[in-house]
mmCIF file of the N, C-alpha and C atoms, coordinates in Angstrom:
data_MODEL
# 
_entry.id   MODEL 
# 
loop_
_atom_site.group_PDB 
_atom_site.id 
_atom_site.type_symbol 
_atom_site.label_atom_id 
_atom_site.label_alt_id 
_atom_site.label_comp_id 
_atom_site.label_asym_id 
_atom_site.label_entity_id 
_atom_site.label_seq_id 
_atom_site.pdbx_PDB_ins_code 
_atom_site.Cartn_x 
_atom_site.Cartn_y 
_atom_site.Cartn_z 
_atom_site.occupancy 
_atom_site.B_iso_or_equiv 
_atom_site.pdbx_formal_charge 
_atom_site.auth_seq_id 
_atom_site.auth_comp_id 
_atom_site.auth_asym_id 
_atom_site.auth_atom_id 
_atom_site.pdbx_PDB_model_num 
ATOM 1   N N  . UNK A 1 1  ? 99.368  75.253  128.357 1.00 0.00 ? 1  UNK A N  1 
ATOM 2   C CA . UNK A 1 1  ? 99.587  76.751  127.776 1.00 0.00 ? 1  UNK A CA 1 
ATOM 3   C C  . UNK A 1 1  ? 100.802 77.424  128.566 1.00 0.00 ? 1  UNK A C  1 
ATOM 4   N N  . UNK A 1 2  ? 101.643 77.954  127.710 1.00 0.00 ? 2  UNK A N  1 
ATOM 5   C CA . UNK A 1 2  ? 102.723 78.743  128.374 1.00 0.00 ? 2  UNK A CA 1 
ATOM 6   C C  . UNK A 1 2  ? 102.333 79.766  129.337 1.00 0.00 ? 2  UNK A C  1 
ATOM 7   N N  . UNK A 1 3  ? 103.270 80.613  129.889 1.00 0.00 ? 3  UNK A N  1 
ATOM 8   C CA . UNK A 1 3  ? 102.989 81.689  130.667 1.00 0.00 ? 3  UNK A CA 1 
ATOM 9   C C  . UNK A 1 3  ? 102.179 82.876  129.874 1.00 0.00 ? 3  UNK A C  1 
ATOM 10  N N  . UNK A 1 4  ? 102.988 83.169  128.730 1.00 0.00 ? 4  UNK A N  1 
ATOM 11  C CA . UNK A 1 4  ? 102.383 84.186  127.869 1.00 0.00 ? 4  UNK A CA 1 
ATOM 12  C C  . UNK A 1 4  ? 100.648 83.660  127.650 1.00 0.00 ? 4  UNK A C  1 
ATOM 13  N N  . UNK A 1 5  ? 100.744 82.616  127.258 1.00 0.00 ? 5  UNK A N  1 
ATOM 14  C CA . UNK A 1 5  ? 99.275  81.965  126.926 1.00 0.00 ? 5  UNK A CA 1 
ATOM 15  C C  . UNK A 1 5  ? 98.219  81.979  128.037 1.00 0.00 ? 5  UNK A C  1 
ATOM 16  N N  . UNK A 1 6  ? 98.771  81.960  129.360 1.00 0.00 ? 6  UNK A N  1 
ATOM 17  C CA . UNK A 1 6  ? 97.978  82.109  130.387 1.00 0.00 ? 6  UNK A CA 1 
ATOM 18  C C  . UNK A 1 6  ? 97.561  83.233  130.843 1.00 0.00 ? 6  UNK A C  1 
ATOM 19  N N  . UNK A 1 7  ? 98.788  84.321  130.567 1.00 0.00 ? 7  UNK A N  1 
ATOM 20  C CA . UNK A 1 7  ? 98.390  85.754  130.630 1.00 0.00 ? 7  UNK A CA 1 
ATOM 21  C C  . UNK A 1 7  ? 97.172  86.337  129.775 1.00 0.00 ? 7  UNK A C  1 
ATOM 22  N N  . UNK A 1 8  ? 97.229  85.752  128.503 1.00 0.00 ? 8  UNK A N  1 
ATOM 23  C CA . UNK A 1 8  ? 96.387  86.198  127.658 1.00 0.00 ? 8  UNK A CA 1 
ATOM 24  C C  . UNK A 1 8  ? 94.959  85.704  127.927 1.00 0.00 ? 8  UNK A C  1 
ATOM 25  N N  . UNK A 1 9  ? 94.957  84.601  128.643 1.00 0.00 ? 9  UNK A N  1 
ATOM 26  C CA . UNK A 1 9  ? 93.529  83.824  128.944 1.00 0.00 ? 9  UNK A CA 1 
ATOM 27  C C  . UNK A 1 9  ? 93.160  84.575  129.948 1.00 0.00 ? 9  UNK A C  1 
ATOM 28  N N  . UNK A 1 10 ? 94.095  85.261  131.054 1.00 0.00 ? 10 UNK A N  1 
ATOM 29  C CA . UNK A 1 10 ? 93.312  85.800  131.925 1.00 0.00 ? 10 UNK A CA 1 
ATOM 30  C C  . UNK A 1 10 ? 92.859  87.154  131.590 1.00 0.00 ? 10 UNK A C  1 
ATOM 31  N N  . UNK A 1 11 ? 93.633  87.915  130.671 1.00 0.00 ? 11 UNK A N  1 
ATOM 32  C CA . UNK A 1 11 ? 92.983  89.040  129.979 1.00 0.00 ? 11 UNK A CA 1 
ATOM 33  C C  . UNK A 1 11 ? 91.774  89.066  129.046 1.00 0.00 ? 11 UNK A C  1 
ATOM 34  N N  . UNK A 1 12 ? 91.462  87.580  128.723 1.00 0.00 ? 12 UNK A N  1 
ATOM 35  C CA . UNK A 1 12 ? 90.258  87.440  127.788 1.00 0.00 ? 12 UNK A CA 1 
ATOM 36  C C  . UNK A 1 12 ? 89.056  87.534  128.919 1.00 0.00 ? 12 UNK A C  1 
ATOM 37  N N  . UNK A 1 13 ? 89.323  87.298  130.318 1.00 0.00 ? 13 UNK A N  1 
ATOM 38  C CA . UNK A 1 13 ? 88.352  87.265  131.273 1.00 0.00 ? 13 UNK A CA 1 
ATOM 39  C C  . UNK A 1 13 ? 87.716  88.864  131.300 1.00 0.00 ? 13 UNK A C  1 
ATOM 40  N N  . UNK A 1 14 ? 86.454  89.030  130.929 1.00 0.00 ? 14 UNK A N  1 
ATOM 41  C CA . UNK A 1 14 ? 86.063  90.399  131.075 1.00 0.00 ? 14 UNK A CA 1 
ATOM 42  C C  . UNK A 1 14 ? 84.961  90.380  131.977 1.00 0.00 ? 14 UNK A C  1 
ATOM 43  N N  . UNK A 1 15 ? 84.132  91.581  131.962 1.00 0.00 ? 15 UNK A N  1 
ATOM 44  C CA . UNK A 1 15 ? 82.991  91.632  132.769 1.00 0.00 ? 15 UNK A CA 1 
ATOM 45  C C  . UNK A 1 15 ? 81.701  91.174  132.097 1.00 0.00 ? 15 UNK A C  1 
ATOM 46  N N  . UNK A 1 16 ? 81.810  90.623  131.034 1.00 0.00 ? 16 UNK A N  1 
ATOM 47  C CA . UNK A 1 16 ? 80.773  90.060  130.250 1.00 0.00 ? 16 UNK A CA 1 
ATOM 48  C C  . UNK A 1 16 ? 80.964  88.858  130.133 1.00 0.00 ? 16 UNK A C  1 
ATOM 49  N N  . UNK A 1 17 ? 80.083  87.699  130.463 1.00 0.00 ? 17 UNK A N  1 
ATOM 50  C CA . UNK A 1 17 ? 80.430  86.409  129.854 1.00 0.00 ? 17 UNK A CA 1 
ATOM 51  C C  . UNK A 1 17 ? 80.450  86.143  128.409 1.00 0.00 ? 17 UNK A C  1 
ATOM 52  N N  . UNK A 1 18 ? 79.711  87.001  127.630 1.00 0.00 ? 18 UNK A N  1 
ATOM 53  C CA . UNK A 1 18 ? 79.547  86.705  126.279 1.00 0.00 ? 18 UNK A CA 1 
ATOM 54  C C  . UNK A 1 18 ? 80.917  87.274  125.553 1.00 0.00 ? 18 UNK A C  1 
ATOM 55  N N  . UNK A 1 19 ? 81.584  88.024  126.272 1.00 0.00 ? 19 UNK A N  1 
ATOM 56  C CA . UNK A 1 19 ? 82.780  88.498  125.658 1.00 0.00 ? 19 UNK A CA 1 
ATOM 57  C C  . UNK A 1 19 ? 83.894  87.512  126.301 1.00 0.00 ? 19 UNK A C  1 
ATOM 58  N N  . UNK A 1 20 ? 83.899  87.237  127.426 1.00 0.00 ? 20 UNK A N  1 
ATOM 59  C CA . UNK A 1 20 ? 84.741  85.942  127.770 1.00 0.00 ? 20 UNK A CA 1 
ATOM 60  C C  . UNK A 1 20 ? 84.987  84.946  126.692 1.00 0.00 ? 20 UNK A C  1 
ATOM 61  N N  . UNK A 1 21 ? 83.610  84.628  126.345 1.00 0.00 ? 21 UNK A N  1 
ATOM 62  C CA . UNK A 1 21 ? 83.446  83.196  125.400 1.00 0.00 ? 21 UNK A CA 1 
ATOM 63  C C  . UNK A 1 21 ? 84.024  83.727  123.915 1.00 0.00 ? 21 UNK A C  1 
ATOM 64  N N  . UNK A 1 22 ? 83.532  84.773  123.686 1.00 0.00 ? 22 UNK A N  1 
ATOM 65  C CA . UNK A 1 22 ? 84.162  85.224  122.245 1.00 0.00 ? 22 UNK A CA 1 
ATOM 66  C C  . UNK A 1 22 ? 85.532  85.333  122.063 1.00 0.00 ? 22 UNK A C  1 
ATOM 67  N N  . UNK A 1 23 ? 86.345  86.191  123.222 1.00 0.00 ? 23 UNK A N  1 
ATOM 68  C CA . UNK A 1 23 ? 87.691  86.296  122.999 1.00 0.00 ? 23 UNK A CA 1 
ATOM 69  C C  . UNK A 1 23 ? 88.327  84.966  123.391 1.00 0.00 ? 23 UNK A C  1 
ATOM 70  N N  . UNK A 1 24 ? 87.763  84.008  124.124 1.00 0.00 ? 24 UNK A N  1 
ATOM 71  C CA . UNK A 1 24 ? 88.362  82.906  124.466 1.00 0.00 ? 24 UNK A CA 1 
ATOM 72  C C  . UNK A 1 24 ? 88.423  81.901  123.124 1.00 0.00 ? 24 UNK A C  1 
ATOM 73  N N  . UNK A 1 25 ? 87.399  81.944  122.547 1.00 0.00 ? 25 UNK A N  1 
ATOM 74  C CA . UNK A 1 25 ? 87.217  81.311  121.220 1.00 0.00 ? 25 UNK A CA 1 
ATOM 75  C C  . UNK A 1 25 ? 88.356  81.594  120.175 1.00 0.00 ? 25 UNK A C  1 
ATOM 76  N N  . UNK A 1 26 ? 88.499  82.818  120.078 1.00 0.00 ? 26 UNK A N  1 
ATOM 77  C CA . UNK A 1 26 ? 89.740  83.200  119.130 1.00 0.00 ? 26 UNK A CA 1 
ATOM 78  C C  . UNK A 1 26 ? 91.195  82.679  119.647 1.00 0.00 ? 26 UNK A C  1 
ATOM 79  N N  . UNK A 1 27 ? 91.326  82.983  121.096 1.00 0.00 ? 27 UNK A N  1 
ATOM 80  C CA . UNK A 1 27 ? 92.490  82.432  121.708 1.00 0.00 ? 27 UNK A CA 1 
ATOM 81  C C  . UNK A 1 27 ? 92.902  81.095  121.691 1.00 0.00 ? 27 UNK A C  1 
ATOM 82  N N  . UNK A 1 28 ? 91.705  80.290  121.760 1.00 0.00 ? 28 UNK A N  1 
ATOM 83  C CA . UNK A 1 28 ? 91.959  78.915  121.797 1.00 0.00 ? 28 UNK A CA 1 
ATOM 84  C C  . UNK A 1 28 ? 92.216  78.389  120.032 1.00 0.00 ? 28 UNK A C  1 
ATOM 85  N N  . UNK A 1 29 ? 91.352  78.857  119.128 1.00 0.00 ? 29 UNK A N  1 
ATOM 86  C CA . UNK A 1 29 ? 91.098  78.464  117.776 1.00 0.00 ? 29 UNK A CA 1 
ATOM 87  C C  . UNK A 1 29 ? 92.099  79.133  116.742 1.00 0.00 ? 29 UNK A C  1 
ATOM 88  N N  . UNK A 1 30 ? 91.919  80.386  116.880 1.00 0.00 ? 30 UNK A N  1 
ATOM 89  C CA . UNK A 1 30 ? 92.879  81.026  115.854 1.00 0.00 ? 30 UNK A CA 1 
ATOM 90  C C  . UNK A 1 30 ? 94.259  81.611  116.447 1.00 0.00 ? 30 UNK A C  1 
ATOM 91  N N  . UNK A 1 31 ? 94.590  81.892  117.687 1.00 0.00 ? 31 UNK A N  1 
ATOM 92  C CA . UNK A 1 31 ? 95.661  82.394  117.897 1.00 0.00 ? 31 UNK A CA 1 
ATOM 93  C C  . UNK A 1 31 ? 96.875  81.437  117.771 1.00 0.00 ? 31 UNK A C  1 
ATOM 94  N N  . UNK A 1 32 ? 96.718  79.991  117.972 1.00 0.00 ? 32 UNK A N  1 
ATOM 95  C CA . UNK A 1 32 ? 97.854  79.140  117.777 1.00 0.00 ? 32 UNK A CA 1 
ATOM 96  C C  . UNK A 1 32 ? 98.401  79.135  116.316 1.00 0.00 ? 32 UNK A C  1 
ATOM 97  N N  . UNK A 1 33 ? 97.622  79.733  115.531 1.00 0.00 ? 33 UNK A N  1 
ATOM 98  C CA . UNK A 1 33 ? 97.663  79.515  113.889 1.00 0.00 ? 33 UNK A CA 1 
ATOM 99  C C  . UNK A 1 33 ? 97.928  80.802  113.312 1.00 0.00 ? 33 UNK A C  1 
ATOM 100 N N  . UNK A 1 34 ? 98.184  82.083  114.163 1.00 0.00 ? 34 UNK A N  1 
ATOM 101 C CA . UNK A 1 34 ? 98.405  83.386  113.758 1.00 0.00 ? 34 UNK A CA 1 
ATOM 102 C C  . UNK A 1 34 ? 99.858  83.536  113.749 1.00 0.00 ? 34 UNK A C  1 
ATOM 103 N N  . UNK A 1 35 ? 100.257 84.358  112.855 1.00 0.00 ? 35 UNK A N  1 
ATOM 104 C CA . UNK A 1 35 ? 101.507 84.818  112.991 1.00 0.00 ? 35 UNK A CA 1 
ATOM 105 C C  . UNK A 1 35 ? 101.839 85.856  113.986 1.00 0.00 ? 35 UNK A C  1 
ATOM 106 N N  . UNK A 1 36 ? 103.038 86.667  114.366 1.00 0.00 ? 36 UNK A N  1 
ATOM 107 C CA . UNK A 1 36 ? 103.330 87.509  115.475 1.00 0.00 ? 36 UNK A CA 1 
ATOM 108 C C  . UNK A 1 36 ? 102.669 88.741  115.209 1.00 0.00 ? 36 UNK A C  1 
ATOM 109 N N  . UNK A 1 37 ? 102.323 89.252  114.106 1.00 0.00 ? 37 UNK A N  1 
ATOM 110 C CA . UNK A 1 37 ? 101.719 90.560  113.848 1.00 0.00 ? 37 UNK A CA 1 
ATOM 111 C C  . UNK A 1 37 ? 100.435 90.348  114.450 1.00 0.00 ? 37 UNK A C  1 
ATOM 112 N N  . UNK A 1 38 ? 99.740  89.357  114.064 1.00 0.00 ? 38 UNK A N  1 
ATOM 113 C CA . UNK A 1 38 ? 98.152  89.134  114.415 1.00 0.00 ? 38 UNK A CA 1 
ATOM 114 C C  . UNK A 1 38 ? 98.127  88.996  115.916 1.00 0.00 ? 38 UNK A C  1 
ATOM 115 N N  . UNK A 1 39 ? 98.951  88.061  116.635 1.00 0.00 ? 39 UNK A N  1 
ATOM 116 C CA . UNK A 1 39 ? 99.140  87.779  117.887 1.00 0.00 ? 39 UNK A CA 1 
ATOM 117 C C  . UNK A 1 39 ? 99.242  88.933  118.595 1.00 0.00 ? 39 UNK A C  1 
ATOM 118 N N  . UNK A 1 40 ? 100.298 89.924  118.257 1.00 0.00 ? 40 UNK A N  1 
ATOM 119 C CA . UNK A 1 40 ? 100.596 91.192  118.932 1.00 0.00 ? 40 UNK A CA 1 
ATOM 120 C C  . UNK A 1 40 ? 98.967  92.155  118.824 1.00 0.00 ? 40 UNK A C  1 
ATOM 121 N N  . UNK A 1 41 ? 98.582  92.120  117.720 1.00 0.00 ? 41 UNK A N  1 
ATOM 122 C CA . UNK A 1 41 ? 97.171  92.820  117.257 1.00 0.00 ? 41 UNK A CA 1 
ATOM 123 C C  . UNK A 1 41 ? 96.274  92.284  118.534 1.00 0.00 ? 41 UNK A C  1 
ATOM 124 N N  . UNK A 1 42 ? 96.004  90.980  118.872 1.00 0.00 ? 42 UNK A N  1 
ATOM 125 C CA . UNK A 1 42 ? 95.073  90.403  119.620 1.00 0.00 ? 42 UNK A CA 1 
ATOM 126 C C  . UNK A 1 42 ? 95.397  91.009  121.143 1.00 0.00 ? 42 UNK A C  1 
ATOM 127 N N  . UNK A 1 43 ? 96.625  90.794  121.341 1.00 0.00 ? 43 UNK A N  1 
ATOM 128 C CA . UNK A 1 43 ? 97.098  91.622  122.811 1.00 0.00 ? 43 UNK A CA 1 
ATOM 129 C C  . UNK A 1 43 ? 96.765  92.991  122.908 1.00 0.00 ? 43 UNK A C  1 
ATOM 130 N N  . UNK A 1 44 ? 96.812  93.875  122.083 1.00 0.00 ? 44 UNK A N  1 
ATOM 131 C CA . UNK A 1 44 ? 96.560  95.190  122.124 1.00 0.00 ? 44 UNK A CA 1 
ATOM 132 C C  . UNK A 1 44 ? 95.075  95.310  122.020 1.00 0.00 ? 44 UNK A C  1 
ATOM 133 N N  . UNK A 1 45 ? 94.390  94.285  121.247 1.00 0.00 ? 45 UNK A N  1 
ATOM 134 C CA . UNK A 1 45 ? 92.944  94.636  121.298 1.00 0.00 ? 45 UNK A CA 1 
ATOM 135 C C  . UNK A 1 45 ? 92.183  94.275  122.792 1.00 0.00 ? 45 UNK A C  1 
ATOM 136 N N  . UNK A 1 46 ? 92.814  93.720  123.280 1.00 0.00 ? 46 UNK A N  1 
ATOM 137 C CA . UNK A 1 46 ? 92.444  93.095  124.805 1.00 0.00 ? 46 UNK A CA 1 
ATOM 138 C C  . UNK A 1 46 ? 92.568  94.330  125.933 1.00 0.00 ? 46 UNK A C  1 
ATOM 139 N N  . UNK A 1 47 ? 93.402  95.374  125.501 1.00 0.00 ? 47 UNK A N  1 
ATOM 140 C CA . UNK A 1 47 ? 93.565  96.712  125.959 1.00 0.00 ? 47 UNK A CA 1 
ATOM 141 C C  . UNK A 1 47 ? 92.285  97.518  126.147 1.00 0.00 ? 47 UNK A C  1 
ATOM 142 N N  . UNK A 1 48 ? 91.566  97.057  125.038 1.00 0.00 ? 48 UNK A N  1 
ATOM 143 C CA . UNK A 1 48 ? 90.331  97.997  124.856 1.00 0.00 ? 48 UNK A CA 1 
ATOM 144 C C  . UNK A 1 48 ? 89.183  97.789  125.919 1.00 0.00 ? 48 UNK A C  1 
ATOM 145 N N  . UNK A 1 49 ? 88.165  98.765  126.314 1.00 0.00 ? 49 UNK A N  1 
ATOM 146 C CA . UNK A 1 49 ? 87.355  98.688  127.520 1.00 0.00 ? 49 UNK A CA 1 
ATOM 147 C C  . UNK A 1 49 ? 86.311  97.738  126.854 1.00 0.00 ? 49 UNK A C  1 
ATOM 148 N N  . UNK A 1 50 ? 85.749  97.125  127.960 1.00 0.00 ? 50 UNK A N  1 
ATOM 149 C CA . UNK A 1 50 ? 84.639  95.954  127.493 1.00 0.00 ? 50 UNK A CA 1 
ATOM 150 C C  . UNK A 1 50 ? 83.548  96.588  126.702 1.00 0.00 ? 50 UNK A C  1 
ATOM 151 N N  . UNK A 1 51 ? 82.847  97.829  126.908 1.00 0.00 ? 51 UNK A N  1 
ATOM 152 C CA . UNK A 1 51 ? 81.669  98.377  125.817 1.00 0.00 ? 51 UNK A CA 1 
ATOM 153 C C  . UNK A 1 51 ? 82.462  98.579  124.456 1.00 0.00 ? 51 UNK A C  1 
ATOM 154 N N  . UNK A 1 52 ? 83.409  98.896  124.176 1.00 0.00 ? 52 UNK A N  1 
ATOM 155 C CA . UNK A 1 52 ? 84.173  99.148  123.042 1.00 0.00 ? 52 UNK A CA 1 
ATOM 156 C C  . UNK A 1 52 ? 84.129  97.674  122.320 1.00 0.00 ? 52 UNK A C  1 
ATOM 157 N N  . UNK A 1 53 ? 84.577  96.763  123.032 1.00 0.00 ? 53 UNK A N  1 
ATOM 158 C CA . UNK A 1 53 ? 84.744  95.664  122.380 1.00 0.00 ? 53 UNK A CA 1 
ATOM 159 C C  . UNK A 1 53 ? 83.495  94.928  121.900 1.00 0.00 ? 53 UNK A C  1 
ATOM 160 N N  . UNK A 1 54 ? 82.279  94.947  122.893 1.00 0.00 ? 54 UNK A N  1 
ATOM 161 C CA . UNK A 1 54 ? 81.228  94.597  122.832 1.00 0.00 ? 54 UNK A CA 1 
ATOM 162 C C  . UNK A 1 54 ? 80.413  95.237  121.430 1.00 0.00 ? 54 UNK A C  1 
ATOM 163 N N  . UNK A 1 55 ? 80.656  96.461  121.341 1.00 0.00 ? 55 UNK A N  1 
ATOM 164 C CA . UNK A 1 55 ? 80.195  97.309  120.067 1.00 0.00 ? 55 UNK A CA 1 
ATOM 165 C C  . UNK A 1 55 ? 80.926  96.919  118.906 1.00 0.00 ? 55 UNK A C  1 
ATOM 166 N N  . UNK A 1 56 ? 82.098  96.384  118.778 1.00 0.00 ? 56 UNK A N  1 
ATOM 167 C CA . UNK A 1 56 ? 82.741  95.772  117.758 1.00 0.00 ? 56 UNK A CA 1 
ATOM 168 C C  . UNK A 1 56 ? 82.117  94.549  117.524 1.00 0.00 ? 56 UNK A C  1 
ATOM 169 N N  . UNK A 1 57 ? 82.122  93.753  118.324 1.00 0.00 ? 57 UNK A N  1 
ATOM 170 C CA . UNK A 1 57 ? 81.850  92.322  118.432 1.00 0.00 ? 57 UNK A CA 1 
ATOM 171 C C  . UNK A 1 57 ? 80.553  92.011  118.194 1.00 0.00 ? 57 UNK A C  1 
ATOM 172 N N  . UNK A 1 58 ? 79.646  92.953  118.209 1.00 0.00 ? 58 UNK A N  1 
ATOM 173 C CA . UNK A 1 58 ? 78.122  92.804  118.216 1.00 0.00 ? 58 UNK A CA 1 
ATOM 174 C C  . UNK A 1 58 ? 77.725  93.761  116.853 1.00 0.00 ? 58 UNK A C  1 
ATOM 175 N N  . UNK A 1 59 ? 78.831  94.123  116.100 1.00 0.00 ? 59 UNK A N  1 
ATOM 176 C CA . UNK A 1 59 ? 78.570  94.704  114.783 1.00 0.00 ? 59 UNK A CA 1 
ATOM 177 C C  . UNK A 1 59 ? 77.745  96.133  114.776 1.00 0.00 ? 59 UNK A C  1 
ATOM 178 N N  . UNK A 1 60 ? 78.184  96.761  116.178 1.00 0.00 ? 60 UNK A N  1 
ATOM 179 C CA . UNK A 1 60 ? 77.425  98.293  116.397 1.00 0.00 ? 60 UNK A CA 1 
ATOM 180 C C  . UNK A 1 60 ? 78.654  99.356  115.870 1.00 0.00 ? 60 UNK A C  1 
ATOM 181 N N  . UNK A 1 61 ? 80.053  98.977  115.763 1.00 0.00 ? 61 UNK A N  1 
ATOM 182 C CA . UNK A 1 61 ? 80.901  100.032 115.519 1.00 0.00 ? 61 UNK A CA 1 
ATOM 183 C C  . UNK A 1 61 ? 81.980  98.989  114.893 1.00 0.00 ? 61 UNK A C  1 
ATOM 184 N N  . UNK A 1 62 ? 82.949  99.870  114.139 1.00 0.00 ? 62 UNK A N  1 
ATOM 185 C CA . UNK A 1 62 ? 84.201  99.299  113.684 1.00 0.00 ? 62 UNK A CA 1 
ATOM 186 C C  . UNK A 1 62 ? 85.192  99.707  114.133 1.00 0.00 ? 62 UNK A C  1 
ATOM 187 N N  . UNK A 1 63 ? 86.313  98.917  114.791 1.00 0.00 ? 63 UNK A N  1 
ATOM 188 C CA . UNK A 1 63 ? 87.511  99.479  114.843 1.00 0.00 ? 63 UNK A CA 1 
ATOM 189 C C  . UNK A 1 63 ? 88.386  100.022 113.871 1.00 0.00 ? 63 UNK A C  1 
ATOM 190 N N  . UNK A 1 64 ? 89.123  101.071 114.126 1.00 0.00 ? 64 UNK A N  1 
ATOM 191 C CA . UNK A 1 64 ? 89.952  101.767 113.255 1.00 0.00 ? 64 UNK A CA 1 
ATOM 192 C C  . UNK A 1 64 ? 91.153  100.896 112.575 1.00 0.00 ? 64 UNK A C  1 
ATOM 193 N N  . UNK A 1 65 ? 91.480  100.444 113.733 1.00 0.00 ? 65 UNK A N  1 
ATOM 194 C CA . UNK A 1 65 ? 92.637  99.337  113.364 1.00 0.00 ? 65 UNK A CA 1 
ATOM 195 C C  . UNK A 1 65 ? 92.492  98.104  112.381 1.00 0.00 ? 65 UNK A C  1 
ATOM 196 N N  . UNK A 1 66 ? 93.092  97.907  111.201 1.00 0.00 ? 66 UNK A N  1 
ATOM 197 C CA . UNK A 1 66 ? 92.708  97.065  110.365 1.00 0.00 ? 66 UNK A CA 1 
ATOM 198 C C  . UNK A 1 66 ? 93.111  95.725  110.789 1.00 0.00 ? 66 UNK A C  1 
ATOM 199 N N  . UNK A 1 67 ? 93.992  95.349  111.672 1.00 0.00 ? 67 UNK A N  1 
ATOM 200 C CA . UNK A 1 67 ? 94.172  94.124  112.356 1.00 0.00 ? 67 UNK A CA 1 
ATOM 201 C C  . UNK A 1 67 ? 93.133  93.845  113.293 1.00 0.00 ? 67 UNK A C  1 
ATOM 202 N N  . UNK A 1 68 ? 92.717  94.772  114.147 1.00 0.00 ? 68 UNK A N  1 
ATOM 203 C CA . UNK A 1 68 ? 91.580  94.425  114.953 1.00 0.00 ? 68 UNK A CA 1 
ATOM 204 C C  . UNK A 1 68 ? 90.236  94.002  114.270 1.00 0.00 ? 68 UNK A C  1 
ATOM 205 N N  . UNK A 1 69 ? 90.146  94.633  113.073 1.00 0.00 ? 69 UNK A N  1 
ATOM 206 C CA . UNK A 1 69 ? 88.877  94.579  112.209 1.00 0.00 ? 69 UNK A CA 1 
ATOM 207 C C  . UNK A 1 69 ? 88.969  93.031  112.093 1.00 0.00 ? 69 UNK A C  1 
ATOM 208 N N  . UNK A 1 70 ? 90.047  92.461  111.360 1.00 0.00 ? 70 UNK A N  1 
ATOM 209 C CA . UNK A 1 70 ? 90.319  91.294  110.988 1.00 0.00 ? 70 UNK A CA 1 
ATOM 210 C C  . UNK A 1 70 ? 89.968  90.104  111.966 1.00 0.00 ? 70 UNK A C  1 
ATOM 211 N N  . UNK A 1 71 ? 90.579  90.309  113.125 1.00 0.00 ? 71 UNK A N  1 
ATOM 212 C CA . UNK A 1 71 ? 90.300  89.458  114.358 1.00 0.00 ? 71 UNK A CA 1 
ATOM 213 C C  . UNK A 1 71 ? 88.662  89.651  114.733 1.00 0.00 ? 71 UNK A C  1 
ATOM 214 N N  . UNK A 1 72 ? 88.160  90.951  114.733 1.00 0.00 ? 72 UNK A N  1 
ATOM 215 C CA . UNK A 1 72 ? 86.510  91.012  114.954 1.00 0.00 ? 72 UNK A CA 1 
ATOM 216 C C  . UNK A 1 72 ? 85.813  90.278  114.068 1.00 0.00 ? 72 UNK A C  1 
ATOM 217 N N  . UNK A 1 73 ? 86.089  90.282  112.828 1.00 0.00 ? 73 UNK A N  1 
ATOM 218 C CA . UNK A 1 73 ? 85.444  89.582  111.946 1.00 0.00 ? 73 UNK A CA 1 
ATOM 219 C C  . UNK A 1 73 ? 85.580  88.080  111.825 1.00 0.00 ? 73 UNK A C  1 
ATOM 220 N N  . UNK A 1 74 ? 86.747  87.592  112.272 1.00 0.00 ? 74 UNK A N  1 
ATOM 221 C CA . UNK A 1 74 ? 86.969  86.191  112.394 1.00 0.00 ? 74 UNK A CA 1 
ATOM 222 C C  . UNK A 1 74 ? 86.078  85.737  113.661 1.00 0.00 ? 74 UNK A C  1 
ATOM 223 N N  . UNK A 1 75 ? 86.017  86.673  114.990 1.00 0.00 ? 75 UNK A N  1 
ATOM 224 C CA . UNK A 1 75 ? 84.867  86.256  115.823 1.00 0.00 ? 75 UNK A CA 1 
ATOM 225 C C  . UNK A 1 75 ? 83.918  86.158  115.301 1.00 0.00 ? 75 UNK A C  1 
ATOM 226 N N  . UNK A 1 76 ? 82.914  87.379  114.754 1.00 0.00 ? 76 UNK A N  1 
ATOM 227 C CA . UNK A 1 76 ? 81.901  87.512  114.458 1.00 0.00 ? 76 UNK A CA 1 
ATOM 228 C C  . UNK A 1 76 ? 81.273  86.430  113.686 1.00 0.00 ? 76 UNK A C  1 
ATOM 229 N N  . UNK A 1 77 ? 82.181  85.860  112.727 1.00 0.00 ? 77 UNK A N  1 
ATOM 230 C CA . UNK A 1 77 ? 81.801  84.576  111.558 1.00 0.00 ? 77 UNK A CA 1 
ATOM 231 C C  . UNK A 1 77 ? 82.737  83.491  112.228 1.00 0.00 ? 77 UNK A C  1 
ATOM 232 N N  . UNK A 1 78 ? 82.846  83.171  113.293 1.00 0.00 ? 78 UNK A N  1 
ATOM 233 C CA . UNK A 1 78 ? 83.515  82.159  113.961 1.00 0.00 ? 78 UNK A CA 1 
ATOM 234 C C  . UNK A 1 78 ? 82.912  80.619  113.197 1.00 0.00 ? 78 UNK A C  1 
ATOM 235 N N  . UNK A 1 79 ? 81.799  80.679  112.932 1.00 0.00 ? 79 UNK A N  1 
ATOM 236 C CA . UNK A 1 79 ? 81.199  79.371  112.342 1.00 0.00 ? 79 UNK A CA 1 
ATOM 237 C C  . UNK A 1 79 ? 81.678  79.188  111.014 1.00 0.00 ? 79 UNK A C  1 
ATOM 238 N N  . UNK A 1 80 ? 82.105  79.971  110.408 1.00 0.00 ? 80 UNK A N  1 
ATOM 239 C CA . UNK A 1 80 ? 82.741  79.914  109.129 1.00 0.00 ? 80 UNK A CA 1 
ATOM 240 C C  . UNK A 1 80 ? 84.255  79.800  108.861 1.00 0.00 ? 80 UNK A C  1 
ATOM 241 N N  . UNK A 1 81 ? 84.668  79.930  110.063 1.00 0.00 ? 81 UNK A N  1 
ATOM 242 C CA . UNK A 1 81 ? 86.305  79.958  110.168 1.00 0.00 ? 81 UNK A CA 1 
ATOM 243 C C  . UNK A 1 81 ? 86.789  78.469  110.189 1.00 0.00 ? 81 UNK A C  1 
# 
């Protein structure tokens, strides 16, 4: 993995193991196949606080950013991707 990938991997490490696993899945599986816009959206998504990310990923809330929503949907429905 390149330097940018290693930085993203580090940023995927959160205070909750569940978040680590969910975000790490997207980084491993979807990130390599994504375009620049989606990669940038993932990077900015990682700036959000853990409770907010957890609410989105557990379907308790919806992100306002449509690109974030797309990533969240892919993570939540990862068994179908």
